[in-house]
C-alpha positions as CSV (number, residue, x, y, z in Angstrom):
1,M,0.1,0.0,0.1
2,S,1.3,3.4,-0.9
3,T,1.0,5.8,1.9
4,S,1.7,9.7,2.6
5,A,3.3,11.2,5.7
6,Y,3.5,14.9,6.6
7,Q,5.0,16.6,9.8
8,C,4.9,19.9,11.3
9,R,6.0,21.4,14.7
10,L,4.3,23.8,16.8
11,P,5.5,25.9,19.8
12,L,3.8,25.5,23.0
13,P,3.4,28.0,25.8
14,E,5.3,27.4,29.0
15,N,1.9,27.0,30.9
16,Y,0.6,24.6,28.3
17,R,-1.6,22.0,30.1
18,L,-0.7,18.8,28.5
19,S,-2.8,16.6,30.8
20,D,-6.0,18.4,29.7
21,I,-5.5,17.4,26.1
22,L,-4.4,13.8,26.8
23,S,-7.3,13.3,29.1
24,F,-9.5,14.6,26.3
25,H,-8.4,12.1,23.8
26,G,-8.0,9.4,26.2
27,R,-11.7,9.2,27.4
28,D,-12.3,5.9,25.5
29,K,-10.1,3.3,27.3
30,W,-10.8,0.8,24.7
31,D,-8.3,2.6,22.3
32,V,-10.8,2.1,19.3
33,A,-10.2,5.4,17.5
34,E,-7.6,7.1,19.8
35,T,-4.7,5.9,21.9
36,V,-3.0,8.0,24.5
37,H,0.4,7.7,26.1
38,D,2.6,9.6,28.6
39,N,3.4,12.3,26.1
40,Y,1.6,11.7,22.8
41,F,-1.6,10.6,21.2
42,S,-2.7,9.1,18.1
43,K,-6.1,9.4,16.4
44,G,-7.7,7.9,13.4
45,I,-9.3,10.5,11.2
46,I,-10.6,10.9,7.6
47,W,-8.4,13.0,5.5
48,H,-10.0,13.8,2.2
49,D,-12.1,10.6,2.1
50,T,-9.0,8.5,3.0
51,P,-8.1,6.8,6.5
52,A,-5.4,8.5,8.3
53,C,-3.6,8.5,11.6
54,L,-2.8,12.0,13.2
55,S,-0.1,11.5,16.0
56,I,0.9,14.4,18.3
57,R,4.0,14.0,20.4
58,F,4.6,16.7,23.1
59,Q,8.1,18.0,24.1
60,P,8.4,20.5,26.8
61,L,8.0,23.7,24.6
62,Y,6.7,22.2,21.3
63,A,4.5,19.6,19.7
64,E,5.6,17.3,16.8
65,I,2.6,16.5,14.5
66,E,2.5,13.8,11.9
67,L,-0.4,12.7,9.5
68,C,0.1,9.3,8.0
69,I,-2.5,8.8,5.1
70,D,-3.3,5.4,3.5
71,K,-2.8,6.8,0.0
72,Q,-0.3,8.6,-2.0
73,L,-1.8,12.0,-2.4
74,K,-1.4,14.0,-5.7
75,T,-1.6,17.3,-3.9
76,F,-1.7,18.3,-0.1
77,C,-2.5,21.4,1.6
78,P,0.0,22.0,4.4
79,D,-2.2,25.2,5.6
80,T,-5.1,23.0,6.2
81,F,-3.0,20.4,8.1
82,H,-1.2,23.1,10.2
83,S,-4.5,24.8,11.0
84,M,-6.2,21.4,12.2
85,A,-3.2,20.8,14.6
86,I,-3.3,24.5,16.0
87,R,-7.1,24.2,16.6
88,M,-6.9,20.8,18.1
89,L,-4.3,21.9,20.5
90,G,-6.3,25.0,21.5
91,L,-3.4,27.2,20.3
92,N,-5.8,29.7,18.5
93,Q,-7.6,30.3,21.8
94,S,-6.8,33.7,23.4
95,V,-6.0,32.4,26.8
96,N,-3.3,35.1,27.7
97,I,-5.6,37.9,26.6
98,F,-8.5,36.7,28.7
99,E,-6.2,36.0,31.8
100,D,-4.6,39.4,31.6
101,E,-8.0,41.0,31.5
102,F,-9.8,39.2,34.4
103,R,-6.8,38.0,36.7
104,E,-7.7,40.9,39.0
105,H,-11.5,40.4,38.9
106,A,-13.0,39.9,42.3
107,Q,-14.8,36.7,41.6
108,L,-12.8,35.2,38.6
109,G,-9.3,36.1,39.6
110,S,-8.9,33.2,42.0
111,L,-10.4,30.8,39.6
112,I,-8.2,31.9,36.7
113,A,-5.1,31.6,39.0
114,K,-5.8,27.9,39.8
115,Q,-6.3,27.1,36.2
116,S,-3.9,29.2,34.4
117,G,-3.4,28.1,30.7
118,L,-6.7,26.2,30.6
119,R,-7.5,25.7,27.0
120,V,-10.7,24.0,25.7
121,P,-9.6,20.6,23.8
122,V,-11.3,20.5,20.2
123,S,-12.3,17.4,18.0
124,A,-10.5,17.0,14.7
125,T,-13.7,18.1,12.7
126,A,-16.8,20.0,13.4
127,F,-18.9,16.8,12.5
128,E,-17.1,14.8,15.1
129,A,-17.9,17.4,17.6
130,L,-21.7,17.4,16.4
131,I,-21.7,13.6,16.9
132,W,-20.4,14.0,20.4
133,A,-23.1,16.6,21.2
134,I,-25.8,14.2,20.0
135,T,-24.5,11.0,21.6
136,G,-23.8,12.9,24.9
137,Q,-27.3,14.2,25.4
138,K,-28.9,13.3,28.9
139,I,-26.6,10.3,29.3
140,S,-23.3,9.6,31.1
141,V,-19.9,10.1,29.4
142,S,-19.3,6.4,29.6
143,A,-22.5,5.6,27.9
144,A,-21.9,8.2,25.1
145,L,-18.4,6.7,24.7
146,A,-20.0,3.2,24.1
147,I,-22.4,4.5,21.6
148,R,-19.7,6.5,19.8
149,R,-17.4,3.4,19.8
150,K,-20.1,1.3,18.4
151,L,-20.9,3.9,15.7
152,I,-17.2,4.0,14.6
153,Q,-16.9,0.2,14.4
154,L,-20.1,-0.1,12.5
155,I,-18.9,2.2,9.9
156,G,-15.6,0.2,9.9
157,L,-13.2,2.7,8.3
158,R,-9.7,1.8,9.6
159,H,-6.2,3.1,9.2
160,S,-3.4,0.7,8.3
161,G,-1.9,1.2,11.6
162,G,-5.0,-0.3,13.3
163,L,-6.9,2.7,14.7
164,Y,-10.6,3.0,13.4
165,C,-11.3,6.4,11.9
166,H,-14.2,8.7,12.9
167,P,-16.7,8.8,9.9
168,N,-17.7,11.9,8.3
169,A,-21.3,12.8,7.2
170,Q,-21.0,11.2,3.8
171,H,-20.2,7.9,5.4
172,L,-23.1,8.0,7.7
173,S,-25.5,8.9,5.0
174,D,-24.3,6.0,2.8
175,L,-25.5,3.4,5.4
176,R,-27.8,1.2,3.5
177,S,-30.4,1.2,6.2
178,V,-31.4,3.5,9.2
179,I,-32.0,0.3,11.1
180,C,-28.2,0.0,11.4
181,V,-28.0,3.5,12.9
182,R,-30.8,2.5,15.4
183,L,-28.7,-0.4,16.6
184,V,-26.1,2.2,17.8
185,F,-28.1,5.3,18.6
186,L,-30.7,5.5,21.3
187,K,-34.1,6.1,19.7
188,A,-34.3,9.7,21.3
189,K,-31.1,10.6,19.6
190,H,-32.0,9.1,16.2
191,K,-34.1,12.2,14.9
192,P,-31.2,14.7,15.5
193,Y,-28.8,12.5,13.8
194,S,-31.1,11.8,10.8
195,L,-31.3,15.8,10.5
196,L,-27.6,16.1,10.8
197,V,-26.7,13.7,7.9
198,S,-29.5,15.0,5.7
199,K,-28.1,18.5,5.6
């Protein structure tokens, strides 16, 4: 199989909270679509309709990002890759500006001091985040993880390295029967899911 691999490196602020990012991507302990280790994580994604594995390894003041795609690409947009990595690591969030403005606030100051550098971890794609929002409605995180895991395995897109890849909207809409989705999603969640993939 011909493959493609791309790398970039991003600087990290001194107060970067690595444990927050690793905890976010390590929620599913079954390691179906993500796997987390001491200072890096790998995640199965779809890159332009092709299974890929995104790996991010953290060093004290920078992150090394690698994207391995199960296809030899004719063209590759490094800006898109770079932007995705910045977004997923929360490096585009104006944390310092917020902290500088509110660190002396009577109510917020002590909270900010305890959580300096806090960033919101982000999914690889907006569609993945929407799936999380639907599956997580009115149920526990562990139940949402189980539903998400079953959905990912049902679609069956897998990178050659072994990780399953989170499907995109087209993959879900291509399911031959809505019954398959009902096996995964609770009945109450099926309606918002159907609306999502029909758009």
